[in-house]
Every structure is written in structure tokens, then in C-alpha cells.
C-alpha positions in Angstrom: -51.2 -15.8 -21.0 -53.4 -16.1 -24.0 -54.1 -13.2 -26.3 -57.6 -11.8 -26.6 -59.6 -9.2 -28.5 -63.2 -8.2 -29.2 -65.2 -9.1 -32.3 -68.3 -7.3 -33.5 -70.9 -8.9 -35.8 -73.0 -6.1 -37.4 -76.0 -6.3 -39.6 -79.1 -4.5 -40.7 -80.8 -7.9 -40.6 -80.5 -10.9 -38.3 -76.7 -10.9 -38.4 -76.6 -14.6 -39.3 -74.5 -14.2 -42.4 -71.9 -12.0 -40.7 -71.7 -14.3 -37.7 -71.5 -17.5 -39.7 -68.6 -16.3 -41.9 -66.9 -14.6 -38.9 -67.1 -17.7 -36.8 -65.7 -19.8 -39.6 -62.7 -17.6 -39.8 -62.2 -17.2 -36.1 -62.1 -20.9 -35.6 -58.7 -20.9 -37.3 -57.3 -18.9 -34.4 -58.0 -21.2 -31.5 -55.2 -19.8 -29.4 -56.8 -16.4 -29.2 -59.8 -15.6 -26.9 -62.5 -13.7 -28.7 -65.2 -11.7 -26.9 -68.1 -11.7 -29.3 -70.5 -8.8 -29.5 -73.6 -9.1 -31.7 -75.5 -6.1 -33.0 -78.3 -7.0 -35.4 -81.0 -4.8 -37.0 -78.9 -1.7 -37.4 -81.4 0.0 -39.7 -80.7 3.7 -38.9 -77.7 5.9 -38.9 -78.2 6.7 -35.3 -78.0 3.0 -34.4 -74.8 2.6 -36.5 -73.2 5.7 -35.0 -73.9 4.3 -31.5 -72.2 1.1 -32.3 -69.3 2.9 -33.9 -68.8 4.8 -30.7 -68.9 1.4 -28.8 -66.2 0.0 -31.2 -63.9 3.0 -30.7 -64.3 2.8 -26.9 -63.4 -0.9 -26.9 -60.4 -0.2 -29.1 -58.9 2.2 -26.6 -58.0 -0.7 -24.4 -55.0 -1.5 -26.7 -53.7 -5.0 -27.4 -54.9 -6.9 -30.5 -57.0 -4.9 -32.9 -60.8 -5.0 -32.6 -62.4 -7.0 -35.4 -65.6 -6.0 -37.1 -67.6 -8.3 -39.4 -70.3 -6.4 -41.2 -73.1 -7.0 -43.7 -74.6 -3.5 -43.6 -75.9 -2.5 -47.0 -76.3 1.3 -46.8 -73.2 3.1 -48.0 -73.4 5.8 -45.4 -73.4 3.2 -42.6 -70.5 1.4 -44.1 -68.5 4.6 -44.5 -69.1 5.3 -40.8 -67.6 1.9 -39.9 -64.6 2.5 -42.2 -63.6 5.4 -40.0 -63.7 3.3 -36.8 -60.5 2.4 -35.0 -60.9 -1.3 -35.9 -60.1 -3.9 -38.6 -63.3 -3.9 -40.7 -64.3 -7.0 -42.7 -67.1 -5.5 -44.9 -68.7 -8.4 -46.7 -70.2 -6.1 -49.3 -66.8 -4.5 -50.1 -65.2 -8.0 -50.3 -67.9 -9.8 -52.4 -70.8 -7.7 -53.8 -68.7 -5.0 -55.5 -66.4 -7.5 -57.3 -69.5 -9.5 -58.3 -71.1 -6.3 -59.8 -68.0 -5.7 -61.8 -67.8 -9.3 -62.9 -71.5 -9.6 -63.9 -71.8 -6.1 -65.3 -74.9 -5.3 -63.4 -75.6 -3.5 -60.1 -76.8 -5.4 -57.1 -80.2 -4.5 -55.6 -78.6 -3.3 -52.3 -81.9 -4.2 -50.5 -81.8 -5.1 -46.8 -82.9 -8.5 -45.5 -83.0 -10.5 -48.7 -80.8 -13.3 -47.4 -82.9 -14.4 -44.4 -86.3 -13.1 -45.2 -89.3 -15.3 -46.1 -88.3 -15.4 -49.7 -91.2 -16.4 -52.0 -94.4 -17.7 -50.5 -93.9 -21.1 -52.2 -90.4 -21.5 -50.6 -91.8 -20.5 -47.2 -94.6 -23.0 -47.5 -92.2 -25.8 -48.5 -90.2 -25.0 -45.3 -93.3 -25.1 -43.1 -94.7 -28.2 -44.6 -91.3 -30.0 -44.2 -91.1 -28.8 -40.6 -94.6 -30.0 -39.8 -93.9 -33.4 -41.4 -90.7 -33.8 -39.5 -92.3 -33.0 -36.1 -95.2 -35.3 -36.8 -92.8 -38.1 -37.6 -90.2 -37.5 -34.9 -88.9 -40.4 -32.7 -91.2 -43.0 -34.3 -94.3 -41.1 -33.2 -96.0 -42.2 -36.4 -95.0 -44.6 -39.1 -98.2 -44.3 -41.2 -96.9 -41.8 -43.8 -93.3 -42.8 -44.2 -94.0 -43.1 -47.9 -93.9 -39.3 -47.9 -90.4 -39.1 -46.3 -87.4 -38.0 -48.3 -85.2 -39.7 -45.8 -85.7 -41.8 -42.6 -83.0 -41.5 -40.0 -82.5 -44.4 -37.6 -80.2 -44.9 -34.7 -80.0 -45.5 -30.9 -81.4 -42.9 -28.5 -79.5 -39.6 -28.3 -77.4 -40.2 -31.5 -78.5 -36.9 -33.1 -81.6 -37.9 -35.1 -84.0 -35.2 -34.1 -81.8 -32.1 -34.4 -80.5 -33.4 -37.8 -84.1 -33.9 -39.1 -85.1 -30.4 -38.0 -82.1 -28.9 -39.6 -82.8 -30.7 -42.9 -86.4 -29.5 -42.8 -85.7 -25.9 -41.9 -82.8 -25.3 -44.2 -83.5 -27.5 -47.2 -87.2 -28.3 -47.1 -86.4 -32.0 -46.7 -89.2 -34.2 -45.2 -87.2 -36.2 -42.7 -88.6 -38.8 -40.4 -86.7 -40.6 -37.7 -87.1 -43.8 -35.8 -85.3 -44.8 -32.6 -83.7 -48.3 -32.5 -84.8 -49.8 -29.2 -83.2 -52.7 -27.3 -86.0 -54.9 -28.6 -85.2 -53.9 -32.2 -81.6 -54.7 -31.7 -82.2 -58.1 -30.1 -84.2 -59.3 -33.0 -81.4 -58.2 -35.3 -83.7 -57.1 -38.1 -85.3 -53.9 -39.3 -88.6 -53.0 -37.6 -91.5 -54.1 -39.7 -92.8 -50.6 -40.2 -89.4 -49.6 -41.9 -88.8 -52.7 -44.0 -90.7 -51.4 -47.0 -88.7 -48.1 -47.0 -85.1 -49.5 -46.9 -84.0 -47.3 -49.8 -84.9 -44.2 -47.7 -83.1 -45.2 -44.5 -79.9 -43.6 -43.3 -78.3 -44.7 -40.1 -76.5 -42.7 -37.4 -74.0 -44.1 -35.0 -72.0 -42.6 -32.2 -69.0 -43.4 -30.0 -70.2 -45.3 -26.9 -68.2 -43.1 -24.6 -69.7 -39.9 -26.1 -73.2 -41.5 -26.0 -72.7 -42.2 -22.3 -71.8 -38.6 -21.6 -74.9 -37.4 -23.4 -77.2 -39.9 -21.6 -75.7 -39.2 -18.2 -77.0 -35.6 -18.5 -80.5 -37.0 -19.1 -80.7 -40.0 -16.8 -77.6 -40.1 -14.5 -76.6 -43.4 -13.0 -79.2 -45.3 -14.9 -78.9 -48.5 -16.9 -79.8 -46.4 -19.9 -76.6 -44.4 -19.4 -74.3 -47.2 -18.4 -71.2 -47.5 -20.6 -71.8 -51.2 -21.1 -75.4 -50.5 -22.4 -74.1 -47.8 -24.7 -71.4 -50.1 -26.1 -74.0 -52.9 -26.7 -76.5 -50.6 -28.4 -74.0 -48.9 -30.7 -72.3 -52.2 -31.6 -75.6 -53.9 -32.4 -76.9 -50.9 -34.4 -73.8 -50.9 -36.6 -74.1 -54.6 -37.1 -77.7 -54.1 -38.2 -76.6 -51.4 -40.7 -74.0 -53.6 -42.2 -76.3 -56.6 -42.4 -78.9 -54.7 -44.4 -76.5 -52.6 -46.3 -77.7 -49.3 -44.8 -75.3 -46.3 -45.1 -74.5 -44.7 -41.8 -72.5 -41.9 -40.3 -70.6 -41.6 -37.0 -72.0 -38.4 -35.4 -69.6 -38.4 -32.5 -67.5 -35.4 -33.7 -69.7 -34.0 -36.4 -71.8 -30.8 -36.2 -75.4 -31.0 -37.2 -74.5 -29.0 -40.3 -71.9 -31.6 -41.3 -74.2 -34.5 -40.6 -77.1 -32.9 -42.7 -74.8 -32.1 -45.6 -73.3 -35.6 -45.6 -76.8 -37.1 -45.7 -77.8 -34.9 -48.6 -74.8 -36.2 -50.6 -75.0 -39.9 -49.6 -78.7 -40.2 -50.2 -78.6 -37.8 -53.2 -81.4 -35.7 -51.9 -82.6 -32.7 -53.8 -82.9 -29.5 -51.8 -86.4 -28.0 -52.1 -85.2 -24.6 -50.8 -81.7 -23.1 -50.6 -81.0 -22.7 -46.9 
């Protein structure tokens, strides 16, 4: 029987930071089943006290210790959590206080700075990049590819759209994408609309078995989802990449975050905003 315990992610903001770090650490313990409890926007002592009671109640069940990942800023709130019957991972205790000591200055201790709008300029860059990416998704338009920072190409359902959206939202990258159709692959050459922008192109590939699984969910028992079709398209796409010396990634086992980060490195793209 596998072991299990409860994990709380607490924040006075969105909780994204606490959850991201917590999930990264929890992934190292795949043999343990974690019940995840998310409590964002804990901006009052009453709210924190209520969650503290919830943590103590859960901890009464025994077994493995309850885990708490917190990015609460207010000292009074953090002190309340320290007195809970749980193992607390306070990110401010772990990181901010040592940084204050190292830098010789006190942190602002303001709530919501990490995932707020930031400066208006940074916010506008994010929105502009998102608007561009949506307007140039899936080959909808090829008229303003000269404005693209990167152009992703690949067969249908290889991960182009979510990767482009991630690049736009997190880094302000203007990312267009173009689907390689059967006609494109049969001609064995880059589509005419892309030929002038070869230096901006990045290819995505995918294992044909994985591609079939994805396509089956969209169009079950169709030629589009047939394994033979998936094999033909991925094989032809990779041959096209190699023929025109286009760098490409196999997205089969990569997360969107990993694909996006790899693209930034391979294409040497400069982030316009910092995530």
C-alpha cells in the first residue's frame, strides 16, 4: 500500500510561486500520493487562522506529516503557521531573509509583487505579444511574419499553439506558427510564405505513436488519426527539417515549459519580460 499525505500551498497572492516550487520538489517522491490543497489570497489574519485550523485538523489523522508550502509575507501570518502541527516550508524564511543578510538591505515585504501587472510597459509588451500570437496562430495569417521573433512549424497537434502562447505570455515573444499539411510534405519544400523567413523557423516533431493518441481524442478512427498517417507525416516533416537545416525538437515527452525554454536557447531569443 502506497504512503500518502496532504500538502497545502498557501499564499497572500495567486499561489503560483508556492505551488510551482512545491510541485517541483514533490515530483521527486513519485512513490508517495499527495493530496494537494490550494489556499490563495490569504490576506487577513482571520483567513490564515482558518487555514491553520484546517491544517491541524488534517494532521490529526496521523501517518506522514502534513506539508505546507507558504509564500505569505506578513510576519504575524507566518508565525501562526509556524505553530501548526505540520512541516512548514516558508519560502521567505528560506530565501528572503538570507538575501537580506547577503545584500545588506531589507526587502520590501510587499504582497503580490511577483505576479502583479508589473510596469505598464511590461504589461503592454505581454498583451502585444499575445495579440500577435493569436492573430498568427495555425497559419491564419502570413502577412506580417516579418514581425515574428520565431515561427514554429510542425504537423498538426505537435504542440505549436500552446508553446507559442506560453512564449508570448511569459516572455513577451511574438511567436507565429504554421501547420505543415500533407500538401506541404508531398512537395518536400518549405511553403512559399515561409521561405523568406527561414532564419526565424523552428521545427517541432513528435513520436508518431504519441501523435496518434492525441489525434484519436480529436478525430477517432479517422485517416487523420491513423498510425500510418502519423508515421508518414512525422517522417516527412523531419526530412524537411534536415533538408533545409531547420533546428527542431521532439515534443513527445517535453512539457510546454521545457519546449519554450529550449526554443529560447536554440534560437537565441531575448526575453522582453521576465516571466
